[in-house]
Backbone as CSV, one residue per row, in Angstrom:
resi,resn,N_x,N_y,N_z,CA_x,CA_y,CA_z,C_x,C_y,C_z
1,MET,5.598,23.197,-15.067,4.199,22.769,-14.980,3.931,21.603,-15.923
2,GLN,3.099,20.674,-15.448,2.620,19.578,-16.277,1.148,19.829,-16.609
3,ILE,0.727,19.432,-17.797,-0.662,19.587,-18.219,-1.255,18.210,-18.451
4,PHE,-2.273,17.874,-17.672,-3.015,16.621,-17.844,-4.255,16.931,-18.683
5,VAL,-4.346,16.322,-19.841,-5.459,16.540,-20.759,-6.343,15.298,-20.786
6,GLY,-7.640,15.484,-20.585,-8.587,14.390,-20.730,-9.383,14.593,-21.998
7,LEU,-9.483,13.553,-22.823,-10.232,13.687,-24.064,-11.664,13.191,-23.881
8,GLY,-12.592,13.902,-24.525,-13.993,13.539,-24.451,-14.835,14.530,-25.213
9,ASN,-16.132,14.417,-25.076,-17.081,15.340,-25.690,-17.883,16.032,-24.601
10,PRO,-18.158,17.316,-24.750,-18.863,18.065,-23.694,-20.346,17.746,-23.666
11,GLY,-20.964,17.986,-22.502,-22.407,17.857,-22.367,-22.824,16.576,-21.674
12,ALA,-24.000,16.646,-21.017,-24.511,15.510,-20.250,-24.783,14.302,-21.129
13,LYS,-25.122,14.521,-22.383,-25.417,13.428,-23.309,-24.236,12.474,-23.456
14,HIS,-23.033,13.015,-23.384,-21.834,12.207,-23.614,-21.115,11.790,-22.329
15,ALA,-21.606,12.236,-21.194,-20.851,12.132,-19.945,-20.422,10.714,-19.592
16,ARG,-21.252,9.701,-19.870,-20.948,8.324,-19.464,-20.531,7.444,-20.632
17,GLN,-20.225,8.051,-21.754,-19.827,7.266,-22.925,-18.376,6.801,-22.822
18,ARG,-18.076,5.715,-23.505,-16.720,5.153,-23.466,-15.683,6.164,-23.972
19,HIS,-16.071,6.967,-24.955,-15.156,7.963,-25.522,-14.783,9.035,-24.506
20,ASN,-15.516,9.122,-23.400,-15.299,10.180,-22.410,-14.526,9.719,-21.193
21,ILE,-13.859,8.596,-21.280,-13.126,8.111,-20.106,-12.029,9.095,-19.695
22,GLY,-11.513,9.872,-20.646,-10.511,10.889,-20.326,-11.072,11.981,-19.424
23,PHE,-12.289,12.443,-19.718,-12.958,13.416,-18.848,-13.206,12.809,-17.465
24,MET,-13.657,11.549,-17.454,-13.985,10.889,-16.191,-12.777,10.827,-15.261
25,VAL,-11.629,10.471,-15.808,-10.461,10.304,-14.949,-9.952,11.656,-14.456
26,LEU,-10.061,12.721,-15.258,-9.658,14.037,-14.766,-10.581,14.513,-13.643
27,ASP,-11.867,14.225,-13.761,-12.787,14.560,-12.671,-12.398,13.820,-11.392
28,ARG,-11.983,12.559,-11.547,-11.614,11.764,-10.369,-10.297,12.276,-9.761
29,ILE,-9.351,12.689,-10.599,-8.092,13.261,-10.098,-8.375,14.544,-9.316
30,ALA,-9.218,15.408,-9.887,-9.548,16.670,-9.214,-10.190,16.411,-7.859
31,GLU,-11.081,15.431,-7.810,-11.771,15.105,-6.565,-10.816,14.505,-5.540
32,GLU,-9.968,13.591,-6.001,-9.059,12.877,-5.097,-8.017,13.807,-4.483
33,HIS,-7.538,14.781,-5.258,-6.410,15.603,-4.802,-6.782,17.059,-4.529
34,GLY,-8.066,17.369,-4.510,-8.487,18.713,-4.130,-8.156,19.781,-5.148
35,PHE,-8.122,19.449,-6.432,-7.921,20.461,-7.471,-9.223,21.252,-7.648
36,GLY,-9.069,22.447,-8.183,-10.289,23.177,-8.530,-10.269,24.604,-7.998
37,PRO,-11.389,25.280,-8.211,-12.583,24.814,-8.916,-12.375,24.795,-10.439
38,TRP,-13.235,24.087,-11.152,-13.188,24.089,-12.607,-13.629,25.451,-13.118
39,ARG,-12.931,25.941,-14.133,-13.315,27.215,-14.745,-13.022,27.175,-16.241
40,ALA,-13.679,28.025,-16.997,-13.548,28.040,-18.451,-12.282,28.788,-18.873
41,LYS,-11.475,28.123,-19.712,-10.278,28.760,-20.274,-9.711,27.866,-21.370
42,PHE,-9.043,28.467,-22.334,-8.382,27.730,-23.431,-9.380,26.850,-24.204
43,GLN,-10.573,27.368,-24.450,-11.618,26.597,-25.139,-11.901,25.270,-24.413
44,GLY,-11.761,25.303,-23.109,-11.974,24.100,-22.334,-12.301,24.447,-20.893
45,GLU,-12.242,23.450,-20.041,-12.387,23.629,-18.607,-11.079,23.227,-17.948
46,ILE,-10.616,24.042,-17.009,-9.352,23.756,-16.349,-9.532,23.753,-14.830
47,ALA,-8.678,23.023,-14.178,-8.575,23.024,-12.712,-7.097,22.881,-12.387
48,GLU,-6.639,23.567,-11.359,-5.208,23.560,-11.045,-4.950,23.051,-9.633
49,GLY,-3.757,22.487,-9.444,-3.354,21.979,-8.146,-1.903,21.547,-8.173
50,ARG,-1.508,20.821,-7.151,-0.111,20.377,-7.043,-0.026,18.929,-6.598
51,PHE,1.012,18.281,-7.089,1.462,16.998,-6.555,2.831,17.265,-5.947
52,GLY,2.876,17.439,-4.633,4.130,17.839,-4.011,4.533,19.214,-4.500
53,SER,5.732,19.319,-5.035,6.228,20.601,-5.532,5.869,20.836,-6.992
54,GLU,5.272,19.824,-7.647,4.974,19.929,-9.075,3.584,20.506,-9.312
55,ARG,3.518,21.612,-10.010,2.245,22.243,-10.345,1.645,21.544,-11.566
56,VAL,0.347,21.273,-11.510,-0.336,20.557,-12.589,-1.634,21.272,-12.929
57,MET,-1.899,21.378,-14.229,-3.167,21.899,-14.697,-3.928,20.773,-15.394
58,LEU,-5.191,20.586,-15.019,-6.072,19.640,-15.692,-6.855,20.396,-16.761
59,LEU,-6.959,19.795,-17.957,-7.651,20.462,-19.067,-8.599,19.479,-19.758
60,LYS,-9.879,19.859,-19.806,-10.880,19.098,-20.558,-11.341,19.968,-21.736
61,PRO,-10.826,19.727,-22.940,-11.248,20.525,-24.097,-12.753,20.441,-24.310
62,GLN,-13.389,21.581,-24.596,-14.825,21.621,-24.846,-15.116,21.843,-26.330
63,THR,-14.175,21.505,-27.164,-14.273,21.712,-28.615,-14.848,20.508,-29.345
64,TYR,-15.248,19.477,-28.614,-15.579,18.152,-29.139,-14.292,17.442,-29.549
65,MET,-14.374,16.132,-29.516,-13.190,15.273,-29.656,-12.348,15.611,-30.885
66,ASN,-13.001,15.784,-32.023,-12.258,15.942,-33.279,-11.453,17.231,-33.361
67,LEU,-11.694,18.172,-32.448,-10.962,19.447,-32.457,-10.194,19.661,-31.149
68,SER,-9.905,18.590,-30.436,-9.230,18.702,-29.133,-7.916,19.452,-29.216
69,GLY,-7.210,19.309,-30.319,-5.903,19.947,-30.466,-5.952,21.458,-30.400
70,GLN,-7.084,22.070,-30.781,-7.200,23.522,-30.719,-7.053,24.009,-29.284
71,SER,-7.761,23.356,-28.373,-7.723,23.740,-26.968,-6.345,23.500,-26.363
72,VAL,-5.777,22.330,-26.623,-4.466,21.997,-26.046,-3.385,22.921,-26.611
73,GLY,-3.453,23.194,-27.909,-2.463,24.085,-28.518,-2.522,25.485,-27.924
74,GLU,-3.728,25.996,-27.685,-3.878,27.326,-27.092,-3.285,27.364,-25.687
75,ALA,-3.553,26.333,-24.894,-2.999,26.271,-23.536,-1.478,26.208,-23.556
76,MET,-0.927,25.401,-24.450,0.530,25.285,-24.531,1.188,26.607,-24.905
77,ARG,0.608,27.302,-25.849,1.206,28.568,-26.273,1.158,29.593,-25.140
78,TYR,0.047,29.645,-24.424,-0.090,30.600,-23.324,0.896,30.290,-22.199
79,LEU,1.062,29.014,-21.890,1.919,28.601,-20.779,3.368,28.363,-21.205
80,LYS,3.625,28.521,-22.515,4.967,28.272,-23.068,5.452,26.863,-22.706
81,ALA,4.547,25.912,-22.837,4.853,24.515,-22.503,5.336,23.769,-23.732
82,GLU,6.057,22.691,-23.495,6.552,21.809,-24.547,5.692,20.540,-24.600
83,PRO,5.674,19.836,-25.739,4.885,18.599,-25.833,5.214,17.585,-24.747
84,GLY,6.450,17.545,-24.286,6.835,16.601,-23.251,6.201,16.878,-21.892
85,GLN,5.550,18.045,-21.748,4.847,18.375,-20.507,3.371,17.998,-20.556
86,ILE,2.941,17.405,-21.670,1.533,17.084,-21.878,1.307,15.591,-21.662
87,TRP,0.316,15.267,-20.832,-0.109,13.880,-20.582,-1.570,13.769,-20.968
88,VAL,-1.865,12.997,-22.002,-3.219,12.904,-22.549,-3.856,11.578,-22.146
89,PHE,-4.972,11.651,-21.437,-5.728,10.470,-21.003,-6.846,10.225,-22.022
90,HIS,-6.870,9.023,-22.599,-7.856,8.757,-23.647,-8.257,7.290,-23.677
91,ASP,-9.391,7.008,-24.314,-9.872,5.644,-24.493,-8.999,4.918,-25.509
92,GLU,-8.816,3.615,-25.291,-7.964,2.813,-26.172,-8.667,1.503,-26.530
93,LEU,-9.026,1.369,-27.787,-9.712,0.170,-28.271,-8.823,-1.062,-28.250
94,ASP,-7.535,-0.869,-28.429,-6.616,-2.001,-28.574,-6.101,-2.550,-27.250
95,LEU,-6.665,-2.101,-26.144,-6.338,-2.652,-24.832,-7.603,-3.231,-24.206
96,ALA,-7.433,-4.316,-23.483,-8.566,-4.934,-22.795,-9.146,-3.964,-21.768
97,PRO,-10.437,-4.060,-21.478,-11.041,-3.163,-20.491,-10.301,-3.193,-19.151
98,GLY,-9.967,-1.994,-18.659,-9.296,-1.886,-17.364,-7.783,-1.867,-17.427
99,LYS,-7.206,-2.149,-18.592,-5.748,-2.121,-18.726,-5.283,-0.702,-19.045
100,VAL,-4.099,-0.349,-18.569,-3.549,0.998,-18.792,-2.102,0.884,-19.253
101,ARG,-1.754,1.648,-20.260,-0.378,1.720,-20.739,-0.040,3.185,-21.005
102,VAL,1.214,3.546,-20.775,1.688,4.899,-21.062,2.646,4.828,-22.246
103,LYS,2.449,5.710,-23.181,3.265,5.746,-24.393,3.663,7.184,-24.679
104,SER,4.870,7.369,-25.143,5.344,8.707,-25.509,5.646,8.732,-27.001
105,GLY,5.042,9.698,-27.713,5.269,9.794,-29.143,4.554,8.703,-29.912
106,GLY,4.772,8.702,-31.231,4.177,7.688,-32.082,2.932,8.187,-32.792
107,GLY,2.263,7.278,-33.514,1.106,7.642,-34.312,-0.166,7.777,-33.495
108,HIS,-1.238,8.183,-34.187,-2.521,8.385,-33.491,-3.448,7.178,-33.617
109,ALA,-3.089,6.186,-34.432,-3.849,4.936,-34.579,-5.316,5.168,-34.918
110,GLY,-5.602,6.250,-35.623,-6.970,6.511,-36.054,-7.867,7.168,-35.023
111,HIS,-7.329,7.444,-33.828,-8.130,8.101,-32.787,-8.280,9.574,-33.161
112,ASN,-9.524,10.044,-33.313,-9.749,11.405,-33.814,-9.226,12.492,-32.880
113,GLY,-9.297,12.262,-31.585,-8.760,13.248,-30.650,-7.247,13.360,-30.768
114,LEU,-6.577,12.216,-30.858,-5.122,12.232,-31.017,-4.727,12.798,-32.382
115,ARG,-5.511,12.506,-33.394,-5.235,13.045,-34.727,-5.208,14.575,-34.692
116,SER,-6.179,15.162,-33.969,-6.232,16.618,-33.850,-5.024,17.155,-33.074
117,LEU,-4.618,16.439,-32.030,-3.433,16.851,-31.264,-2.187,16.816,-32.142
118,HIS,-2.050,15.780,-32.956,-0.911,15.699,-33.865,-0.857,16.929,-34.775
119,GLN,-2.022,17.353,-35.246,-2.066,18.484,-36.172,-1.664,19.795,-35.508
120,HIS,-1.962,19.924,-34.201,-1.750,21.212,-33.533,-0.477,21.281,-32.701
121,ILE,-0.018,20.160,-32.144,1.162,20.227,-31.273,2.238,19.199,-31.625
122,GLY,2.012,18.418,-32.668,2.991,17.384,-33.014,2.723,16.104,-32.243
123,GLU,3.660,15.156,-32.321,3.436,13.835,-31.715,4.273,13.579,-30.467
124,GLY,4.981,14.574,-29.973,5.906,14.339,-28.871,5.305,14.353,-27.478
125,TYR,4.013,14.256,-27.345,3.361,14.267,-26.040,3.216,12.835,-25.509
126,HIS,2.827,12.717,-24.244,2.629,11.415,-23.608,1.147,11.035,-23.687
127,ARG,0.894,9.738,-23.876,-0.494,9.263,-23.892,-0.692,8.254,-22.768
128,VAL,-1.744,8.421,-22.004,-2.151,7.444,-21.000,-3.329,6.695,-21.616
129,ARG,-3.039,5.521,-22.156,-4.008,4.738,-22.929,-4.841,3.884,-21.969
130,MET,-6.128,4.134,-21.933,-7.016,3.462,-20.987,-7.924,2.507,-21.753
131,GLY,-7.711,1.203,-21.545,-8.389,0.192,-22.329,-9.892,0.147,-22.112
132,ILE,-10.630,0.110,-23.223,-12.080,-0.071,-23.169,-12.504,-1.307,-23.955
133,GLY,-11.554,-2.013,-24.563,-11.887,-3.173,-25.369,-12.362,-2.772,-26.759
134,HIS,-12.517,-3.772,-27.623,-12.902,-3.545,-29.027,-14.226,-4.249,-29.301
135,PRO,-15.114,-3.652,-30.081,-16.412,-4.290,-30.352,-16.322,-5.497,-31.277
136,GLY,-15.161,-5.711,-31.885,-14.980,-6.892,-32.712,-14.903,-6.626,-34.205
137,HIS,-15.441,-5.512,-34.661,-15.390,-5.173,-36.084,-15.300,-3.662,-36.224
138,LYS,-14.513,-3.207,-37.182,-14.281,-1.765,-37.330,-15.560,-0.990,-37.639
139,ASP,-16.540,-1.642,-38.281,-17.782,-0.949,-38.601,-18.623,-0.640,-37.359
140,ARG,-18.306,-1.286,-36.255,-19.068,-1.082,-35.015,-18.368,-0.115,-34.057
141,VAL,-17.191,0.358,-34.417,-16.385,1.166,-33.492,-17.082,2.465,-33.102
142,SER,-17.618,3.187,-34.079,-18.214,4.496,-33.784,-19.368,4.373,-32.795
143,GLY,-20.269,3.434,-33.037,-21.383,3.240,-32.116,-20.935,2.767,-30.750
144,TYR,-19.862,1.990,-30.739,-19.341,1.441,-29.476,-18.772,2.537,-28.591
145,VAL,-17.903,3.380,-29.125,-17.256,4.405,-28.296,-18.232,5.515,-27.901
146,LEU,-19.279,5.720,-28.710,-20.269,6.760,-28.405,-21.485,6.196,-27.670
147,HIS,-21.292,5.056,-27.051,-22.342,4.435,-26.244,-21.892,4.452,-24.786
148,ASP,-22.856,4.584,-23.875,-22.526,4.581,-22.444,-21.873,3.262,-22.038
149,PHE,-21.016,3.333,-21.043,-20.474,2.117,-20.458,-21.632,1.249,-19.968
150,ALA,-21.508,-0.050,-20.166,-22.532,-0.980,-19.691,-22.501,-1.056,-18.173
151,LYS,-23.618,-1.494,-17.599,-23.702,-1.621,-16.146,-22.621,-2.562,-15.610
152,ALA,-22.351,-3.633,-16.346,-21.340,-4.605,-15.912,-19.937,-4.008,-15.919
153,ASP,-19.715,-2.963,-16.717,-18.389,-2.328,-16.786,-18.003,-1.632,-15.484
154,GLN,-18.989,-1.323,-14.654,-18.683,-0.612,-13.414,-17.785,-1.444,-12.497
155,ASP,-17.805,-2.759,-12.671,-16.973,-3.621,-11.836,-15.490,-3.326,-12.004
156,TRP,-15.096,-2.893,-13.213,-13.682,-2.566,-13.427,-13.460,-1.060,-13.611
157,LEU,-14.490,-0.325,-14.069,-14.297,1.092,-14.387,-14.028,1.939,-13.148
158,ASP,-14.866,1.844,-12.140,-14.674,2.665,-10.940,-13.345,2.361,-10.238
159,PRO,-12.973,1.081,-10.038,-11.657,0.806,-9.450,-10.513,1.350,-10.297
160,LEU,-10.666,1.312,-11.622,-9.616,1.834,-12.493,-9.466,3.344,-12.334
161,LEU,-10.591,4.065,-12.349,-10.530,5.525,-12.197,-9.908,5.902,-10.856
162,ASP,-10.268,5.181,-9.804,-9.685,5.450,-8.485,-8.180,5.201,-8.488
163,ALA,-7.768,4.092,-9.090,-6.345,3.731,-9.097,-5.524,4.743,-9.881
164,VAL,-6.026,5.158,-11.033,-5.307,6.142,-11.853,-5.218,7.476,-11.119
165,ALA,-6.307,7.875,-10.486,-6.300,9.146,-9.758,-5.278,9.133,-8.625
166,ARG,-5.223,8.040,-7.876,-4.308,7.968,-6.740,-2.850,7.930,-7.180
167,ALA,-2.591,7.344,-8.351,-1.203,7.214,-8.814,-0.769,8.356,-9.719
168,ALA,-1.661,9.318,-9.978,-1.366,10.369,-10.952,-0.142,11.195,-10.593
169,GLY,0.171,11.293,-9.310,1.353,12.050,-8.902,2.645,11.491,-9.483
170,GLN,2.660,10.179,-9.756,3.841,9.563,-10.376,4.065,10.133,-11.775
171,LEU,2.978,10.378,-12.493,3.114,10.976,-13.818,3.633,12.405,-13.730
172,ALA,3.128,13.152,-12.746,3.585,14.533,-12.574,5.086,14.588,-12.323
173,GLN,5.625,13.513,-11.722,7.069,13.430,-11.482,7.810,12.826,-12.671
174,GLY,7.067,12.458,-13.709,7.690,11.878,-14.904,8.001,10.404,-14.799
175,ASP,7.431,9.719,-13.793,7.739,8.308,-13.560,6.581,7.435,-14.054
176,ALA,6.567,7.180,-15.359,5.483,6.404,-15.955,5.500,4.947,-15.499
177,SER,6.665,4.372,-15.295,6.761,2.966,-14.883,6.139,2.743,-13.511
178,SER,6.456,3.625,-12.560,5.875,3.499,-11.223,4.367,3.698,-11.267
179,PHE,3.919,4.609,-12.121,2.482,4.836,-12.285,1.791,3.559,-12.755
180,MET,2.315,2.935,-13.807,1.679,1.728,-14.332,1.706,0.587,-13.329
181,ASN,2.807,0.454,-12.592,2.886,-0.595,-11.567,1.844,-0.377,-10.475
182,ALA,1.700,0.875,-10.044,0.739,1.187,-8.987,-0.688,0.891,-9.435
183,VAL,-1.011,1.247,-10.672,-2.356,0.987,-11.188,-2.603,-0.507,-11.316
184,ALA,-1.612,-1.233,-11.827,-1.766,-2.683,-12.003,-1.991,-3.381,-10.662
185,LEU,-1.250,-2.976,-9.643,-1.398,-3.587,-8.315,-2.764,-3.273,-7.708
186,ALA,-3.219,-2.044,-7.916,-4.487,-1.629,-7.311,-5.700,-2.258,-7.991
187,THR,-5.554,-2.676,-9.250,-6.706,-3.192,-9.993,-6.638,-4.689,-10.250
188,ARG,-5.631,-5.371,-9.722,-5.561,-6.810,-9.963,-6.686,-7.511,-9.202
189,PRO,-7.159,-8.636,-9.731,-8.261,-9.355,-9.066,-7.877,-9.779,-7.658
190,GLU,-8.852,-9.709,-6.749,-8.596,-10.116,-5.370,-8.435,-11.618,-5.290
191,ARG,-7.540,-12.035,-4.406,-7.328,-13.461,-4.189,-7.850,-13.840,-2.815
192,SER,-8.431,-15.006,-2.729,-8.953,-15.478,-1.444,-7.811,-15.795,-0.502
193,ASP,-7.974,-15.390,0.775,-6.957,-15.696,1.781,-7.157,-17.069,2.404
194,ALA,-8.236,-17.749,2.059,-8.515,-19.060,2.654,-7.490,-20.076,2.169
195,PRO,-6.958,-20.902,3.091,-5.972,-21.893,2.670,-6.594,-22.931,1.749
196,ILE,-5.795,-23.417,0.848,-6.253,-24.433,-0.081,-6.009,-25.802,0.534
197,THR,-7.063,-26.585,0.716,-6.937,-27.914,1.296,-6.659,-28.919,0.195
198,GLU,-5.572,-29.639,0.366,-5.212,-30.624,-0.642,-6.118,-31.835,-0.517
199,MET,-6.746,-32.173,-1.604,-7.651,-33.309,-1.622,-6.869,-34.566,-1.988
200,LYS,-6.901,-35.563,-1.102,-6.219,-36.812,-1.385,-7.112,-37.691,-2.245
201,PRO,-6.552,-38.278,-3.294,-7.372,-39.125,-4.163,-7.847,-40.360,-3.428
202,ARG,-9.068,-40.758,-3.716,-9.604,-41.974,-3.116,-8.966,-43.174,-3.794
203,THR,-8.415,-44.080,-2.990,-7.780,-45.280,-3.535,-8.377,-46.501,-2.876
204,LYS,-8.596,-47.490,-3.658,-9.093,-48.745,-3.124,-7.916,-49.595,-2.683
205,SER,-8.173,-50.442,-1.699,-7.141,-51.360,-1.227,-6.756,-52.319,-2.336
206,VAL,-5.430,-52.494,-2.493,-4.962,-53.436,-3.502,-5.487,-54.820,-3.201
207,LYS,-5.529,-55.141,-1.910,-6.008,-56.452,-1.482,-7.459,-56.626,-1.890
208,ALA,-8.234,-55.552,-1.706,-9.652,-55.642,-2.024,-9.871,-55.799,-3.519
209,GLU,-8.963,-55.203,-4.333,-9.123,-55.273,-5.772,-8.674,-56.612,-6.343
210,THR,-7.687,-57.271,-5.684,-7.074,-58.443,-6.289,-7.483,-59.742,-5.626
211,GLU,-7.923,-59.698,-4.396,-8.233,-60.931,-3.679,-9.692,-61.295,-3.859
212,PRO,-9.977,-62.520,-4.249,-11.374,-62.914,-4.431,-12.112,-62.894,-3.115
213,PRO,-13.412,-62.725,-3.164,-14.195,-62.681,-1.916,-14.061,-63.974,-1.140
214,ALA,-14.085,-63.858,0.171,-13.887,-65.025,1.037,-15.082,-65.960,0.948
215,ASP,-14.775,-67.281,0.998,-15.824,-68.300,1.020,-16.347,-68.392,2.443
216,PRO,-17.628,-68.128,2.649,-18.144,-68.145,4.030,-18.048,-69.515,4.678
217,GLN,-17.949,-70.588,3.860,-17.830,-71.933,4.413,-16.396,-72.290,4.759
218,LYS,-15.440,-71.499,4.309,-14.013,-71.818,4.510,-13.528,-71.190,5.798
219,PRO,-13.057,-72.009,6.756,-12.588,-71.443,8.035,-11.382,-70.561,7.825
220,ARG,-11.319,-69.516,8.616,-10.238,-68.552,8.477,-9.343,-68.512,9.693
221,LYS,-9.915,-68.692,10.896,-9.133,-68.533,12.104,-8.510,-69.862,12.541
222,PHE,-7.368,-69.773,13.275,-6.658,-70.967,13.757,-7.553,-71.812,14.660
223,ASP,-8.353,-71.130,15.508,-9.231,-71.874,16.427,-10.257,-72.689,15.661
224,ASP,-10.743,-72.139,14.565,-11.722,-72.876,13.764,-11.090,-74.102,13.108
225,ILE,-9.858,-73.948,12.623,-9.162,-75.070,11.986,-8.921,-76.193,12.999
226,LEU,-8.476,-75.810,14.201,-8.200,-76.806,15.248,-9.481,-77.527,15.660
227,ALA,-10.561,-76.812,15.752,-11.826,-77.424,16.140,-12.283,-78.430,15.104
228,ASN,-12.086,-78.138,13.864,-12.478,-79.058,12.774,-11.652,-80.343,12.819
229,LEU,-10.334,-80.172,13.091,-9.456,-81.357,13.164,-9.866,-82.246,14.326
230,LEU,-10.134,-81.688,15.496,-10.536,-82.479,16.657,-11.847,-83.208,16.403
231,ALA,-12.756,-82.552,15.738,-14.046,-83.191,15.429,-13.868,-84.373,14.499
232,LYS,-12.913,-84.225,13.553,-12.635,-85.290,12.585,-12.087,-86.511,13.258
233,PHE,-11.063,-86.262,14.191,-10.454,-87.384,14.910,-11.464,-88.072,15.815
234,SER,-12.370,-87.335,16.400,-13.374,-87.902,17.290,-14.298,-88.857,16.521
235,ARG,-14.655,-88.471,15.307,-15.547,-89.308,14.506,-14.833,-90.595,14.103
236,ASN,-13.528,-90.465,13.799,-12.787,-91.668,13.341,-12.490,-92.601,14.492
237,GLY,-12.385,-92.096,15.686,-12.077,-92.924,16.860,-13.280,-93.654,17.330
């Protein structure tokens, strides 16, 4: 069994906050793949289902972010799971909005939910880092992550949640590379199919640029020259 953990804070007040993107994506996975129903267990909410032959449990800890490890640790002990069976979906300040990276092991980088997981289950679990961008200064981080996503964020947030949900089966199979490729392809900006017309530069005639304007009194055609000569001879005769 694989355990997909979404990090966030419980309650309607926090439902649309940036810190709750982990809860959001688990809800989208459950909806996309028919998991459920959600029920209370392991100090959290769980929903179960399958990706092919692989059984997966979704877990949203209800302990608040800073104590997420309590819920995950309880689930692991009950299911006799190892850290390598845990996939944690969480917000990531150090990635641009809409970007996703998968990492196994390593530090918690100051993320309070990951810090709690380190304390309860160690660092050997997988992290699905979901970029929300950075507010620009560390003093603004707390207010930023505990604020609702802006209206403009919906342009990338909903497509991202859909893409992650559809590709989640790759994670259940342990194929993080295929998962990231699938998400990247599904969320890349659309390109216009209209052909690009090559614009030819406007060029002036070399003759027009270099040749002085014609004298209107100066004959140009052979017939005019011949007529002038005949008139001259007639006058002299």
